[in-house]
C-alpha positions in Angstrom: 84.9 106.6 108.7 88.2 107.7 110.2 90.4 104.6 110.9 93.5 106.5 112.1 94.6 105.7 115.6 95.8 108.9 117.3 99.3 109.2 118.5 100.4 111.3 121.5 101.8 113.8 118.9 98.4 114.0 117.2 96.6 114.6 120.5 99.1 117.3 121.4 98.7 119.0 118.0 94.9 119.0 118.5 95.2 120.4 122.0 97.7 123.1 120.8 95.4 124.1 117.9 92.4 124.5 120.2 94.5 126.4 122.8 95.9 128.7 120.1 92.3 129.4 118.8 91.0 130.2 122.3 93.9 132.5 123.1 93.9 134.2 119.6 90.1 135.0 119.9 90.3 135.6 123.7 87.4 133.2 124.5 86.7 133.6 128.2 83.6 131.3 128.3 80.6 130.0 126.3 79.1 133.5 126.0 82.2 134.9 124.3 82.0 132.0 121.8 78.4 132.7 120.8 78.8 136.5 120.8 81.9 136.7 118.6 81.6 137.0 114.9 85.3 136.2 114.7 84.6 132.7 116.0 82.2 132.0 113.1 84.6 133.5 110.6 87.6 131.5 111.7 86.0 128.3 112.8 86.2 126.7 109.3 90.0 127.3 109.4 90.2 125.6 112.8 88.1 122.6 111.6 90.4 122.3 108.6 93.5 122.4 110.8 92.0 119.7 113.1 91.0 117.5 110.2 94.5 117.7 108.8 95.7 116.2 112.0 92.9 113.7 112.7 92.0 112.8 109.1 89.0 113.1 106.9 85.9 111.0 106.6 86.2 108.3 104.0 82.9 106.8 102.8 84.7 104.7 100.2 82.5 106.1 97.4 84.7 108.9 96.0 87.7 108.6 93.8 91.0 110.1 95.1 90.8 113.2 93.0 87.3 114.2 94.0 88.2 113.8 97.7 90.4 116.8 97.5 87.8 119.0 95.9 85.9 121.3 98.2 82.5 122.5 96.9 81.3 125.4 99.0 79.8 127.7 96.4 76.4 129.0 97.7 76.6 126.6 100.7 75.8 128.1 104.1 78.8 127.8 106.5 76.8 125.8 109.0 76.3 123.0 106.5 80.0 122.9 105.8 80.8 122.8 109.5 77.9 120.9 111.2 79.0 121.8 114.7 78.3 125.5 113.8 74.6 124.7 113.1 74.1 124.5 116.9 75.3 128.1 117.1 72.9 129.5 114.4 
């Protein structure tokens, strides 16, 4: 669960990250999102940037050290970023 209340600065950071991503990849509409390999390639970076602003899910089960570990070996990208599974 993410308990952080967003500030105006947080909301602006999220907005700016999304605008930067859209402009960088020249996304002109939904079709350009689904037809661009660059979107799939760079989406995890965008999600990380967004999570750095918003915060990460805390289920209370992990110790502090293991929260910072990222295990992605042999893991399909769409399981790392669930919103991408809709694009597969």
